[in-house]
Structure formats: structure tokens, C-alpha cells
LUMLUMMAR-119832 format. One line per 10 residues: their letters; for each residue x negated, y, z of C-alpha. Coordinates in steps of 0.1 Angstrom, whole numbers, plus 5000, padded with zeros to 4 digits. Last residue first. Example, Ala and Ser with C-alpha at 12.3 -4.5 7.8 and 13.67 -1.06 7.14 Angstrom:
2
sa	4863 4989 5071  4877 4955 5078
end
This chain:
303
psgnrravlw	5191 4839 5005  5194 4835 5040  5191 4802 5060  5160 4811 5078  5153 4847 5070  5132 4858 5038  5094 4876 5042  5068 4848 5041  5088 4827 5014  5093 4854 4995
vgalvlgaga	5053 4870 4997  5047 4830 4985  5068 4837 4957  5052 4869 4954  5021 4855 4949  5029 4828 4922  5048 4846 4897  5017 4871 4895  4998 4843 4893  5019 4834 4863
lqalsvpeal	5018 4868 4851  4978 4870 4852  4976 4833 4838  4997 4844 4810  4973 4871 4801  4980 4909 4803  4953 4932 4790  4948 4967 4807  4958 4994 4782  4957 5020 4810
llwaffitli	4992 5033 4804  5016 5006 4793  4995 4979 4798  4989 4987 4835  5025 5005 4839  5035 4968 4830  5010 4951 4853  5022 4979 4881  5059 4973 4878  5050 4939 4886
pgltgilvar	5032 4937 4915  5059 4959 4927  5090 4943 4922  5080 4921 4953  5098 4951 4971  5127 4942 4968  5122 4910 4989  5101 4938 5012  5137 4955 5017  5159 4924 5024
aaglrqvaaa	5131 4913 5051  5136 4955 5071  5172 4953 5071  5193 4965 5037  5205 5001 5050  5181 5010 5079  5154 4994 5055  5160 5014 5023  5162 5045 5041  5125 5035 5055
qwfvplltsf	5114 5027 5028  5124 5056 5003  5110 5077 5032  5081 5060 5026  5079 5057 4991  5084 5095 4992  5051 5102 5014  5022 5084 4998  5027 5072 4962  5052 5098 4945
iamaagylyv	5034 5127 4968  5002 5121 4975  4990 5102 4949  5011 5129 4922  4992 5157 4940  4958 5134 4934  4966 5130 4900  4972 5168 4895  4936 5175 4912  4920 5151 4887
pvpqvlasfp	4937 5160 4856  4930 5198 4865  4897 5194 4864  4874 5187 4900  4858 5213 4925  4862 5194 4960  4826 5176 4948  4813 5213 4959  4820 5204 4995  4790 5188 4996
qsiafhlqta	4798 5147 5005  4794 5127 5032  4797 5139 5065  4826 5164 5053  4840 5139 5033  4843 5112 5064  4857 5137 5086  4880 5144 5054  4894 5109 5060  4896 5108 5097
ftsviialaa	4918 5142 5095  4943 5125 5065  4944 5095 5085  4955 5112 5121  4978 5131 5099  4992 5101 5077  4999 5084 5109  5017 5111 5118  5043 5112 5094  5042 5072 5092
frltglrria	5052 5070 5130  5079 5096 5132  5095 5080 5102  5096 5046 5114  5113 5055 5154  5082 5059 5179  5085 5031 5199  5096 5000 5178  5078 5014 5151  5045 5017 5171
veagasylay	5047 4978 5177  5061 4969 5143  5031 4993 5128  5006 4971 5151  5009 4937 5122  5018 4962 5094  4977 4977 5104  4961 4944 5111  4977 4933 5077  4960 4966 5061
ccasgfvfaa	4932 4962 5073  4928 4930 5057  4941 4938 5026  4914 4965 5020  4895 4943 5027  4907 4921 5003  4904 4956 4981  4867 4955 4988  4861 4917 4977  4875 4923 4947
gilvnhidda	4859 4951 4934  4824 4931 4944  4836 4904 4923  4848 4918 4896  4820 4942 4893  4798 4905 4895  4816 4892 4861  4804 4926 4841  4820 4929 4806  4854 4916 4826
valdhafala	4883 4899 4803  4874 4863 4816  4866 4874 4848  4900 4895 4853  4925 4863 4838  4907 4841 4865  4914 4866 4896  4949 4868 4884  4950 4828 4887  4927 4829 4918
igayslllag	4956 4855 4933  4985 4835 4926  4967 4801 4936  4966 4820 4969  4999 4831 4975  5013 4797 4968  4990 4783 4994  4997 4808 5018  5035 4806 5014  5035 4770 5016
vqrkelrkgm	5020 4772 5045  5043 4801 5060  5068 4776 5049  5059 4746 5071  5058 4768 5106  5022 4785 5120  5026 4791 5158  5018 4823 5169  4991 4831 5195  4984 4866 5189
llvgilvtlt	4949 4868 5176  4947 4837 5152  4987 4830 5141  4997 4864 5138  4970 4875 5127  4973 4844 5100  5011 4852 5091  4994 4893 5086  4972 4877 5063  5004 4862 5043
pyiflilrel	5022 4900 5044  4992 4916 5035  4987 4893 4998  5004 4919 4979  4969 4937 4978  4952 4916 4962  4981 4913 4932  4978 4952 4930  4939 4952 4926  4942 4920 4900
aasiyqlgif	4967 4948 4885  4946 4977 4886  4917 4964 4872  4887 4957 4887  4858 4977 4899  4858 5014 4904  4893 5002 4920  4878 4983 4949  4863 5014 4961  4897 5030 4963
dlisagyygl	4910 4998 4981  4883 5000 5004  4891 5039 5012  4927 5029 5017  4928 5004 5042  4904 5020 5058  4918 5057 5059  4960 5051 5052  4964 5018 5075  4932 5010 5100
lglvvllgwe	4923 5048 5112  4957 5057 5115  4963 5024 5133  4937 5031 5160  4951 5067 5164  4982 5060 5167  4977 5030 5192  4961 5050 5210  4984 5085 5209  5009 5053 5224
kaklppasrc	4987 5049 5250  4985 5080 5262  5016 5088 5264  5033 5107 5238  5057 5135 5243  5093 5126 5239  5120 5130 5212  5138 5163 5203  5119 5186 5183  5096 5158 5176
lwltawlavp	5111 5149 5140  5110 5185 5127  5072 5191 5139  5066 5159 5120  5080 5160 5094  5062 5196 5091  5031 5181 5096  5031 5150 5067  5045 5173 5043  5016 5199 5045
lsfsmrltll	4990 5166 5052  5001 5151 5021  4983 5171 4997  4954 5163 5021  4958 5131 5019  4951 5124 4982  4930 5150 4976  4906 5133 5004  4911 5099 4987  4898 5112 4954
tvadvpavay	4866 5127 4973  4862 5093 4991  4863 5075 4966  4841 5097 4939  4852 5120 4915  4833 5111 4874  4868 5130 4860  4888 5118 4836  4891 5080 4834  4888 5080 4871
alkvfiakfs	4916 5105 4878  4939 5079 4857  4925 5047 4877  4933 5059 4910  4971 5072 4892  4974 5036 4879  4967 5022 4915  4992 5046 4938  5020 5038 4907  5032 5004 4925
fglaalvafv	5035 5020 4957  5057 5047 4935  5081 5017 4919  5079 4996 4952  5099 5025 4969  5126 5033 4940  5134 4996 4941  5141 5000 4980  5157 5032 4977  5176 5020 4947
iglreaswtk	5188 4987 4966  5195 5007 4995  5219 5029 4982  5237 4997 4966  5240 4985 5003  5255 5016 5018  5284 5016 4989  5277 5040 4960  5305 5073 4960  5278 5098 4967
wpm	5254 5081 4937  5282 5093 4908  5277 5129 4918
end
């Protein structure tokens, strides 16, 4: 196999691109599922997380064979982060996708690095650097352009406002999750933390479903199951492992920078598979958001 002779850096770049591709396809799968049946957000998220659960359980058992048991504080942190991340951020995101385009959803979600900076400033006493101020201005100017594009092509402006609010709430949840995940990963390791967080999120999602939906809601057309399984495998599990492999070989900063391909990939596949319109304003907005994320992610003096 040719890839066996590749350098660690080259492999890391491939893994980072694959992770960006997988994460970017989540909104596409959600939109495709909504198009084939009147499935609600809670049910679709339940399918995604339930399909993810067996692999997460297996990974946890494998990774925990020689790992020390978790302390009460670590369990508490896991529960909080699991509720914020794959459950809280995901349910708000899935609801938002009922109202707005996949391209706008991805761009709004992608501002979470700048939100993480703000969380550090407001809650952790960190100082706001000049380049971070520039990153915030670029990112939110980009969102404004993309938002204007969606308002221009929307049949119902009210729906765009509702959907954008839900997805922004999702980005806030994910930023909180990201800020806390740094602490958890240092203690547990990337893959162990990700697997345990998926397990916590799955149980929270299933409890939400049991309380709010009849079990008959799980009876869906075959394509909905296929899209749920695709989300679980290609847009949840594999990207987590690919991203971990990329970070191991490239470092977190470079892996994040390559991950900025995600919104561009979402815009392209939303146009190709969902027939979503693309405009120069939207592309310019995407460029500004990516520039903002680049400013946040890059290290001082790094290219």
C-alpha cells in the first residue's frame, strides 16, 4: 500500500482533511433525512447516537483495560460535557437545520473557536489579544454576509431567524464543551474522552426521546435509518478518530487550520446534493469566517 510509505506529516494532513469532510457532511445527512420523511429532530438525533453507541462502548472497554478508574470529579466533568456537546449542541443544531440551509448552519457553527475565546475572557479571566479581536470581527462579518444571503433567497425570513438562533445556541454549547474538553482530554486522553462523552450524550438523547416522543416515532422509512447510520459512522465516529490521529501527527493548531476546509466542503455538497443556491456574498462570508478561525488557531510566529 502506498500510504504505508508516507511520512507522519502527510498522513496527518490526510486524516485532518478526512475529519473535515466527515464533520461537514453531518448537515447534509440531516437535510437529506428531513427531505425523505417528516422525522423530528429528537428522533433523528436518537438514531444517530444509538447507531454510535456500540462502537463507543467497544472503544471504551478497549481503551479502559489498563486505564485507572475515573474519579467522581472526572465523572461529573464527563456528564456536564456530554450534555453540552453531542446532546445539547446537537439537538439545537438538528432543530435549526429544519429552518436554515446547511451552508449557513455550518458557518454559524464554525464560529465556536471565537466563542471559546470569549468564554476564556469572560469566565476564565484571560486577556483578549489584538489578533483575537480581529478574528472576532472577521468571523462575525462573515456570518453577517452569509446570513444576508439566506435572507435574500428565503421564502420565510422568520424561519431563517429562528433557525439561526438555534444554531447559534448550538455553537455556544459546543464552545463551552470545547473549553471543558481541553481539561478532560489532558486527564483521560482524546479517544477515551470522546468515547465516554458519546456514551453520556447517547443516554441523555434516549431519555429525551423516551420522555417526549412515542416509541412508534422510531418507525421510519429505510432511507432515514441509512442517513442516521451514515451520520453515526461517517460524521461522528470516524471523524473523531481521524481528528485524533491528525492532532497526534500535526499538533492541534495545524489540525484545526486544515479543519477550516469544513464550511467550504459543506457549501459545495449542499449545492451539489441539496441544490442550495450559492452566491458571491456567501462565499465571501465563508472566507471571512475561515480567516477569523485561522487567526484564532494559529500560533504566534507560525505560518
